[in-house]
SEDODO-171260 format. One record per residue (C-alpha): residue number from 1; z, y, x. Coordinates in Angstrom, 2 decimals, padded with zeros to 5 digits. Example, Ala and Ser with C-alpha at 12.3 -4.5 7.8 and 13.67 -1.06 7.14 Angstrom:
2
{atom 1 {007.80 -004.50 012.30}}
{atom 2 {007.14 -001.06 013.67}}
//
This chain:
267
{atom 1 {082.98 108.42 092.68}}
{atom 2 {082.61 107.34 096.29}}
{atom 3 {081.59 109.74 099.01}}
{atom 4 {078.20 109.04 100.56}}
{atom 5 {077.08 111.24 103.43}}
{atom 6 {073.65 112.78 103.14}}
{atom 7 {073.20 112.16 106.87}}
{atom 8 {073.53 108.40 106.40}}
{atom 9 {070.16 106.72 106.95}}
{atom 10 {070.68 104.75 103.72}}
{atom 11 {070.88 107.98 101.70}}
{atom 12 {067.69 108.50 099.65}}
{atom 13 {067.22 112.27 099.67}}
{atom 14 {064.27 112.28 097.28}}
{atom 15 {066.22 110.27 094.72}}
{atom 16 {069.20 112.60 095.07}}
{atom 17 {066.95 115.60 094.47}}
{atom 18 {065.40 113.99 091.42}}
{atom 19 {068.84 113.33 089.97}}
{atom 20 {069.85 116.94 090.66}}
{atom 21 {066.91 118.02 088.50}}
{atom 22 {068.19 115.88 085.62}}
{atom 23 {071.71 117.26 086.10}}
{atom 24 {070.41 120.80 085.77}}
{atom 25 {069.91 120.45 082.01}}
{atom 26 {072.58 121.61 079.57}}
{atom 27 {072.88 120.93 075.83}}
{atom 28 {072.41 124.61 075.02}}
{atom 29 {069.07 124.83 076.87}}
{atom 30 {065.87 125.27 074.92}}
{atom 31 {063.94 123.54 077.67}}
{atom 32 {063.67 124.59 081.32}}
{atom 33 {060.74 125.69 083.43}}
{atom 34 {060.31 124.79 087.09}}
{atom 35 {061.55 128.22 088.21}}
{atom 36 {064.78 127.85 086.23}}
{atom 37 {065.33 124.33 087.54}}
{atom 38 {064.74 125.55 091.09}}
{atom 39 {067.32 128.29 090.59}}
{atom 40 {069.93 125.88 089.24}}
{atom 41 {069.41 123.18 091.85}}
{atom 42 {068.71 125.34 094.89}}
{atom 43 {065.54 123.33 095.59}}
{atom 44 {062.20 124.94 096.50}}
{atom 45 {059.95 125.45 093.49}}
{atom 46 {057.21 123.33 095.08}}
{atom 47 {059.67 120.44 095.42}}
{atom 48 {060.83 120.89 091.83}}
{atom 49 {057.22 120.81 090.61}}
{atom 50 {056.63 117.43 092.23}}
{atom 51 {059.90 116.04 090.92}}
{atom 52 {059.40 117.23 087.34}}
{atom 53 {055.85 115.85 087.35}}
{atom 54 {057.15 112.44 088.47}}
{atom 55 {060.11 112.44 086.07}}
{atom 56 {057.78 113.40 083.22}}
{atom 57 {055.37 110.59 084.14}}
{atom 58 {058.27 108.12 084.02}}
{atom 59 {059.58 109.38 080.69}}
{atom 60 {062.80 110.98 081.99}}
{atom 61 {061.48 114.44 081.11}}
{atom 62 {059.14 115.46 078.31}}
{atom 63 {057.10 118.40 077.08}}
{atom 64 {054.69 118.58 074.17}}
{atom 65 {051.79 120.20 075.99}}
{atom 66 {050.71 121.69 079.31}}
{atom 67 {052.85 124.63 080.36}}
{atom 68 {055.69 123.94 077.92}}
{atom 69 {059.22 123.85 079.20}}
{atom 70 {060.70 120.50 080.18}}
{atom 71 {063.33 118.72 078.10}}
{atom 72 {065.21 115.43 078.62}}
{atom 73 {062.93 112.54 077.72}}
{atom 74 {063.36 109.22 075.90}}
{atom 75 {063.93 107.21 079.07}}
{atom 76 {066.87 109.44 079.96}}
{atom 77 {068.30 109.03 076.45}}
{atom 78 {068.07 105.24 076.76}}
{atom 79 {069.73 105.33 080.18}}
{atom 80 {072.57 107.48 078.83}}
{atom 81 {073.18 105.13 075.92}}
{atom 82 {073.37 102.16 078.27}}
{atom 83 {075.87 104.00 080.49}}
{atom 84 {078.00 105.04 077.51}}
{atom 85 {078.05 101.50 076.13}}
{atom 86 {079.14 100.09 079.50}}
{atom 87 {082.28 102.26 079.62}}
{atom 88 {084.50 100.45 077.17}}
{atom 89 {087.14 103.10 076.53}}
{atom 90 {084.77 105.84 075.33}}
{atom 91 {083.97 104.34 071.93}}
{atom 92 {087.57 103.33 071.29}}
{atom 93 {088.76 106.84 072.20}}
{atom 94 {086.53 108.48 069.58}}
{atom 95 {088.67 108.00 066.42}}
{atom 96 {091.89 108.73 068.33}}
{atom 97 {090.58 111.98 069.79}}
{atom 98 {088.97 113.12 066.54}}
{atom 99 {092.29 112.62 064.76}}
{atom 100 {093.99 114.55 067.56}}
{atom 101 {091.51 117.42 067.21}}
{atom 102 {091.99 117.58 063.44}}
{atom 103 {095.80 117.40 063.59}}
{atom 104 {096.20 120.02 066.32}}
{atom 105 {093.24 122.20 065.26}}
{atom 106 {092.03 122.20 068.86}}
{atom 107 {088.93 120.93 070.60}}
{atom 108 {089.50 117.60 072.34}}
{atom 109 {087.48 117.02 075.53}}
{atom 110 {086.79 114.23 078.00}}
{atom 111 {086.05 115.31 081.57}}
{atom 112 {084.78 113.19 084.48}}
{atom 113 {084.12 114.33 088.03}}
{atom 114 {080.55 115.35 088.75}}
{atom 115 {080.67 116.27 092.44}}
{atom 116 {081.92 119.87 092.63}}
{atom 117 {083.26 120.15 089.06}}
{atom 118 {084.46 118.18 086.05}}
{atom 119 {081.69 117.41 083.59}}
{atom 120 {082.50 117.40 079.88}}
{atom 121 {081.01 114.16 078.57}}
{atom 122 {082.63 114.02 075.11}}
{atom 123 {083.73 116.76 072.72}}
{atom 124 {085.63 116.31 069.46}}
{atom 125 {085.75 119.44 067.30}}
{atom 126 {088.36 119.94 064.56}}
{atom 127 {086.86 119.73 061.09}}
{atom 128 {086.75 123.06 059.27}}
{atom 129 {088.13 125.07 062.21}}
{atom 130 {086.29 127.49 064.47}}
{atom 131 {086.57 126.31 068.06}}
{atom 132 {085.79 127.48 071.57}}
{atom 133 {082.26 127.37 072.93}}
{atom 134 {082.65 124.52 075.45}}
{atom 135 {080.24 121.66 074.83}}
{atom 136 {079.01 118.40 076.36}}
{atom 137 {077.38 119.13 079.70}}
{atom 138 {079.61 122.07 080.56}}
{atom 139 {081.22 121.89 084.00}}
{atom 140 {084.83 122.97 084.51}}
{atom 141 {086.13 124.03 087.95}}
{atom 142 {089.00 122.31 089.70}}
{atom 143 {090.65 125.61 090.51}}
{atom 144 {091.67 127.59 087.46}}
{atom 145 {091.61 124.89 084.77}}
{atom 146 {094.20 122.52 083.35}}
{atom 147 {091.58 119.73 083.48}}
{atom 148 {090.92 120.30 087.18}}
{atom 149 {094.59 120.50 088.12}}
{atom 150 {095.31 117.34 086.11}}
{atom 151 {092.49 115.49 087.86}}
{atom 152 {093.79 116.49 091.30}}
{atom 153 {097.31 115.41 090.32}}
{atom 154 {096.09 111.93 089.34}}
{atom 155 {094.54 111.37 092.78}}
{atom 156 {096.27 110.13 095.93}}
{atom 157 {096.73 112.78 098.63}}
{atom 158 {094.31 111.03 100.98}}
{atom 159 {091.45 111.59 098.49}}
{atom 160 {091.82 115.38 098.51}}
{atom 161 {089.88 116.12 101.72}}
{atom 162 {086.82 114.28 100.35}}
{atom 163 {087.04 116.05 097.00}}
{atom 164 {087.44 119.50 098.55}}
{atom 165 {084.51 118.85 100.89}}
{atom 166 {082.29 117.96 097.93}}
{atom 167 {083.51 120.96 095.95}}
{atom 168 {082.16 123.08 098.79}}
{atom 169 {084.44 126.06 098.23}}
{atom 170 {083.73 126.43 094.52}}
{atom 171 {085.98 129.28 093.35}}
{atom 172 {087.31 129.43 096.93}}
{atom 173 {089.07 126.08 096.68}}
{atom 174 {090.47 125.12 100.09}}
{atom 175 {092.28 121.96 101.10}}
{atom 176 {095.56 123.86 101.38}}
{atom 177 {095.13 125.32 097.91}}
{atom 178 {094.11 121.93 096.48}}
{atom 179 {097.33 120.42 097.85}}
{atom 180 {099.36 123.19 096.20}}
{atom 181 {097.58 122.79 092.86}}
{atom 182 {098.04 119.03 093.02}}
{atom 183 {101.73 119.31 093.85}}
{atom 184 {102.45 121.68 090.97}}
{atom 185 {100.43 119.62 088.49}}
{atom 186 {101.97 116.36 089.72}}
{atom 187 {105.41 117.77 088.97}}
{atom 188 {104.31 118.57 085.42}}
{atom 189 {102.97 115.05 084.91}}
{atom 190 {106.21 113.51 086.13}}
{atom 191 {108.34 115.84 083.99}}
{atom 192 {106.40 115.81 080.72}}
{atom 193 {103.16 113.82 081.04}}
{atom 194 {100.65 116.69 080.76}}
{atom 195 {099.41 119.66 082.77}}
{atom 196 {099.06 123.32 081.83}}
{atom 197 {097.50 125.77 084.27}}
{atom 198 {099.09 129.22 083.85}}
{atom 199 {096.76 131.32 081.66}}
{atom 200 {096.73 134.11 084.27}}
{atom 201 {095.07 131.67 086.71}}
{atom 202 {092.53 130.24 084.25}}
{atom 203 {088.83 130.47 085.08}}
{atom 204 {088.03 131.91 081.64}}
{atom 205 {090.40 134.30 079.84}}
{atom 206 {089.33 133.12 076.37}}
{atom 207 {090.47 129.50 076.86}}
{atom 208 {093.90 127.90 076.81}}
{atom 209 {094.10 124.17 077.53}}
{atom 210 {096.45 121.27 078.19}}
{atom 211 {095.38 118.04 079.92}}
{atom 212 {096.51 114.51 080.71}}
{atom 213 {094.83 111.85 082.90}}
{atom 214 {093.48 108.43 082.02}}
{atom 215 {092.50 105.64 084.39}}
{atom 216 {089.82 103.30 083.08}}
{atom 217 {089.41 099.88 084.71}}
{atom 218 {085.65 100.53 084.52}}
{atom 219 {085.87 103.60 086.79}}
{atom 220 {087.09 104.14 090.34}}
{atom 221 {088.51 107.62 089.63}}
{atom 222 {090.67 109.02 086.84}}
{atom 223 {089.20 110.93 083.92}}
{atom 224 {090.90 113.73 082.02}}
{atom 225 {091.52 114.27 078.32}}
{atom 226 {092.08 117.89 077.32}}
{atom 227 {092.91 119.91 074.22}}
{atom 228 {091.63 123.49 074.25}}
{atom 229 {091.42 126.47 071.93}}
{atom 230 {091.34 130.25 071.88}}
{atom 231 {094.53 131.88 073.21}}
{atom 232 {095.50 133.20 069.76}}
{atom 233 {095.38 129.63 068.40}}
{atom 234 {096.97 127.87 071.37}}
{atom 235 {099.68 129.83 073.14}}
{atom 236 {101.79 128.40 075.96}}
{atom 237 {104.75 127.56 073.72}}
{atom 238 {102.53 125.58 071.36}}
{atom 239 {100.90 123.77 074.30}}
{atom 240 {104.29 122.83 075.71}}
{atom 241 {106.11 121.88 072.51}}
{atom 242 {103.39 120.56 070.20}}
{atom 243 {099.90 119.91 071.54}}
{atom 244 {100.80 118.58 074.99}}
{atom 245 {103.14 115.84 073.69}}
{atom 246 {100.65 114.86 070.97}}
{atom 247 {097.83 114.66 073.53}}
{atom 248 {099.93 112.49 075.80}}
{atom 249 {100.81 110.22 072.86}}
{atom 250 {097.12 109.89 071.96}}
{atom 251 {096.21 108.82 075.51}}
{atom 252 {099.11 106.35 075.51}}
{atom 253 {097.76 104.94 072.24}}
{atom 254 {094.36 104.47 073.87}}
{atom 255 {095.95 102.74 076.86}}
{atom 256 {097.90 100.42 074.57}}
{atom 257 {094.80 099.48 072.57}}
{atom 258 {093.03 098.65 075.80}}
{atom 259 {095.98 096.59 077.04}}
{atom 260 {096.61 098.98 079.94}}
{atom 261 {099.84 100.27 081.39}}
{atom 262 {100.68 103.90 082.18}}
{atom 263 {098.34 105.84 084.48}}
{atom 264 {099.65 105.28 088.02}}
{atom 265 {100.52 108.53 089.81}}
{atom 266 {100.23 108.24 093.57}}
{atom 267 {101.40 110.53 096.35}}
//
């Protein structure tokens, strides 16, 4: 994701605000009212009202009758399907990641950067096993997650200032701290091919996770594949000795099927 300054005269502020309204929705929502959207986006309620009216008129939002809460509309669904179809690795990854989830009894996740956090865009749940509550649309922080540390490790150092600026201090992430996280995670990738953030530093105490990066030729930035589960089901030893190596092997299988080499790690 390239960095575009909001002060650039080419930057369309109204469009950016409209997209922030669409990004406010989560799979667990039972619709959102203008007040809730305003709270999530930080936009004035009057601005949100104009944006939701326009997005509803264009089919990107829907509601059954006057006063009902907004929900994603058919035009947004069509746009999402087109985007998913244009990213070639996502469909091919499905069977591999579902097999991984079933074999390890963990939830397999695909995360991509969405400005200040990693957005979960795909989730594969193990069949017949209770799993953690993370779902598509959830955003994971860079600081305090294996996914975030893995993403930072797969970036060149000169990209960190831009990333940290966009993160805007989320969970007090500074450039100095981002460099430290990246260095530690980079060492793990070189040594064993996957990243584990120490559980004591994790953003949520009820999640343990291990991650490895993937670089698609369709995208300008790396994405991250992760296996996660409750701490009782996925302790550090199991992450290190079992799940981490299997996750790395699954991503290597995906790379091979796509005719790609190993993910390049740059300093």
